C-alpha positions in Angstrom: 0.0 0.0 0.0 1.3 3.5 -0.9 2.1 5.7 2.1 2.0 8.9 0.1 -0.7 11.4 1.0 -1.9 14.8 0.1 -0.3 17.2 2.6 -2.8 19.9 1.7 -5.4 18.0 3.8 -3.3 17.4 7.0 -4.9 20.3 8.8 -8.4 19.9 7.5 -8.0 22.2 4.5 -8.6 20.9 1.1 -7.2 23.0 -1.7 -8.9 22.8 -5.0 -6.8 22.0 -8.1 -5.6 25.1 -10.0 -7.9 26.2 -12.8 -6.9 25.4 -16.4 -5.3 28.2 -18.4 -7.7 30.3 -20.4 -8.1 29.4 -24.1 -5.9 31.3 -26.4 -7.8 33.3 -29.0 -6.7 33.7 -32.5 -5.7 37.4 -32.1 -3.3 36.7 -29.3 -1.9 33.7 -31.1 -1.0 35.9 -34.0 0.9 38.2 -31.7 3.2 35.5 -30.4 6.7 35.8 -31.9 7.5 33.1 -34.3 10.6 31.0 -33.8 13.4 31.9 -36.1 14.1 29.3 -38.8 17.4 27.5 -38.5 20.1 28.8 -40.9 20.6 26.6 -43.8 24.1 25.4 -44.5 25.8 27.1 -47.4 26.1 25.1 -50.5 29.5 23.5 -51.0 30.3 25.7 -54.0 29.8 28.9 -51.9 31.9 27.8 -49.0 35.4 29.4 -48.8 38.1 27.2 -50.1 40.6 26.0 -47.5 44.0 27.7 -47.6 46.7 25.6 -49.3 50.4 26.2 -48.8 52.3 27.6 -51.8 54.2 25.0 -53.7 57.9 25.8 -53.5 59.9 26.5 -56.6 62.8 24.2 -57.5 65.4 26.6 -56.3 63.9 26.8 -52.9 64.5 23.1 -52.4 68.2 23.5 -53.0 70.9 24.3 -50.5 72.1 27.9 -50.7 75.6 26.8 -51.6 74.3 24.9 -54.6 72.4 27.7 -56.2 73.4 29.2 -59.5 72.1 32.0 -61.7 70.5 29.5 -64.0 68.2 28.4 -61.2 66.3 31.7 -61.6 65.9 31.7 -65.3 62.2 31.0 -64.8 61.8 34.6 -63.7 63.5 36.2 -66.7 60.4 37.1 -68.5 58.1 37.5 -65.5 56.2 40.8 -65.5 56.7 41.1 -61.7 60.1 42.4 -60.5 62.1 39.6 -58.9 65.4 40.0 -57.0 67.6 37.5 -55.2 70.9 38.3 -53.4 73.4 35.9 -51.8 77.1 35.8 -51.2 77.8 34.1 -54.6 75.7 36.3 -56.9 72.9 38.8 -57.3 70.0 37.9 -59.7 67.5 40.5 -61.1 65.0 39.7 -63.8 64.2 42.1 -66.6 61.2 43.7 -64.8 63.4 44.5 -61.8 66.1 46.0 -63.9 63.6 48.2 -65.8 62.0 49.2 -62.5 65.3 50.3 -61.0 66.1 52.3 -64.1 62.7 54.0 -64.0 63.2 54.9 -60.3 66.7 56.2 -60.9 65.6 58.4 -63.8 62.6 59.7 -61.9 64.7 60.6 -58.9 67.3 62.4 -61.0 64.5 64.5 -62.7 63.0 65.3 -59.3 66.3 66.4 -57.9 66.9 68.6 -60.9 63.5 70.3 -60.6 63.9 70.7 -56.9 67.3 72.4 -57.1 67.3 75.8 -55.2 63.9 75.1 -53.7 63.5 75.4 -49.9 61.7 72.8 -47.9 58.7 75.2 -47.7 58.4 75.0 -51.5 59.1 71.3 -52.0 57.4 69.7 -55.0 55.6 66.4 -55.1 58.0 63.5 -55.7 57.3 61.0 -58.5 54.8 58.3 -57.8 57.2 55.5 -58.8 59.4 56.4 -55.9 56.8 57.0 -53.1 55.7 53.3 -53.0 59.3 52.1 -52.1 59.6 54.2 -49.0 62.2 56.6 -50.3 62.6 59.5 -47.8 62.6 63.0 -49.2 63.6 66.1 -47.4 60.0 67.3 -47.5 56.8 66.6 -49.4 53.8 68.8 -50.0 50.5 67.9 -48.4 47.0 68.5 -49.9 45.3 71.2 -47.9 42.0 70.0 -46.5 39.7 71.4 -43.8 40.9 68.7 -41.3 44.6 69.4 -42.1 43.9 73.2 -41.6 42.4 72.5 -38.2 45.4 70.4 -37.3 47.9 73.0 -38.4 46.2 76.0 -36.7 47.6 75.2 -33.2 51.1 74.8 -34.7 50.8 78.2 -36.4 49.6 79.9 -33.2 52.6 78.3 -31.4 54.9 79.8 -34.0 53.4 83.2 -33.7 53.7 83.1 -29.9 57.4 82.5 -30.3 57.7 85.3 -33.0 55.8 87.8 -30.8 57.9 86.9 -27.8 61.2 87.4 -29.8 59.9 90.6 -31.2 58.2 92.4 -28.4 57.0 95.3 -30.4 54.7 93.1 -32.5 51.4 91.3 -31.8 50.5 89.2 -34.7 47.4 87.0 -34.8 46.8 84.0 -37.1 44.7 84.4 -40.2 44.9 81.3 -42.4 47.2 78.5 -43.7 48.5 78.9 -47.2 50.3 75.6 -47.7 52.5 73.1 -45.9 55.1 70.4 -46.5 56.0 67.6 -44.2 58.7 65.1 -43.5 58.8 62.0 -41.2 59.0 62.8 -37.5 56.1 65.2 -37.5 58.1 68.0 -39.0 56.0 70.7 -40.8 57.2 73.5 -42.9 54.1 75.8 -42.8 53.5 78.9 -44.9 50.6 80.9 -43.4 49.2 84.4 -43.1 49.0 86.6 -40.0 48.3 90.2 -39.3 49.0 92.7 -36.5 46.3 93.0 -33.9 45.2 96.5 -35.0 42.6 97.7 -37.5 43.4 98.0 -41.2 46.6 96.1 -41.1 47.4 94.0 -44.1 48.3 90.3 -43.6 51.9 89.2 -43.8 53.1 85.8 -45.0 55.0 83.7 -42.5 57.1 80.6 -42.8 57.6 78.4 -39.7 59.2 75.0 -39.1 57.3 73.3 -36.3 57.6 69.8 -34.9 54.2 68.4 -33.9 54.6 66.9 -30.4 51.7 64.6 -29.7 52.5 64.4 -25.9 53.7 67.9 -25.2 54.1 71.5 -26.5 54.9 71.9 -30.1 58.6 72.6 -30.9 59.0 75.8 -33.0 62.5 75.8 -34.5 62.0 78.8 -36.7 59.3 81.4 -37.6 59.8 84.5 -39.7 58.1 86.8 -42.2 58.7 85.6 -45.8 60.8 87.9 -47.7 
C-alpha cells in the first residue's frame, strides 16, 4: 500500500486544483513571436576554399651553396620584378632592372627640378618612388579642412614665439597657405597673420614646427617671408 498522502489536507484544509489556463484566442496567437528558422548550411560551391600552402619552386628546395644564376631563369620574362641576393651572386629579372632604371631616372629628374627650392616650397615626388619608402627632405600635403584645423595650433605656437622674440609686434593668425611635411612630424608651414590692430594687411610667415603629440609643439623657426 502506498504511504503517500496529500499534505494539503493534513490540517483539514482541502485545496482545489488550479484552474486550467484560459483558451488562447486567434488574435493573441497571431501576436506571439515566431521562432526563427534555422540557418541553412551554405552550398559547398559557396563555401570558402581552404588555404593551401604555396608549392615551393625548385630553387627553394636547394641548399644555398648549390644555387646558380640558371636556377632563376624561370623569372627572366616574369612581369613582376624579382630580386635575389646571396654571397655568390645577385639575380635581377628584366622587370626588376627596368623598375630600378625608372626609379633612378625619376629621382634624377625630381632632384633637378627641386634644385634651389627650400623645404617650404618642396614639390611632389614622382609616384614611382613613393611606394618604395624613399625618404625625401619634404613633401607637400594636400590642404583639407581637417589638415587646416590640425595646423592651426602649430601656427599659433609659431606666432607666440615670434611675438615673444619681437616684443613690439602682436601678430594674430589668419589662415594656412600651404605646408610640406617630412617623417618625424616636422611641418614647414606657410601661413598668413596680421597685426592685432585695425586696417593692417596680412603678412606671409614661414615656420618650421615639430608636432609633439604628448607635449608642447617645438617651434624651431618662424619668420616673415621675404
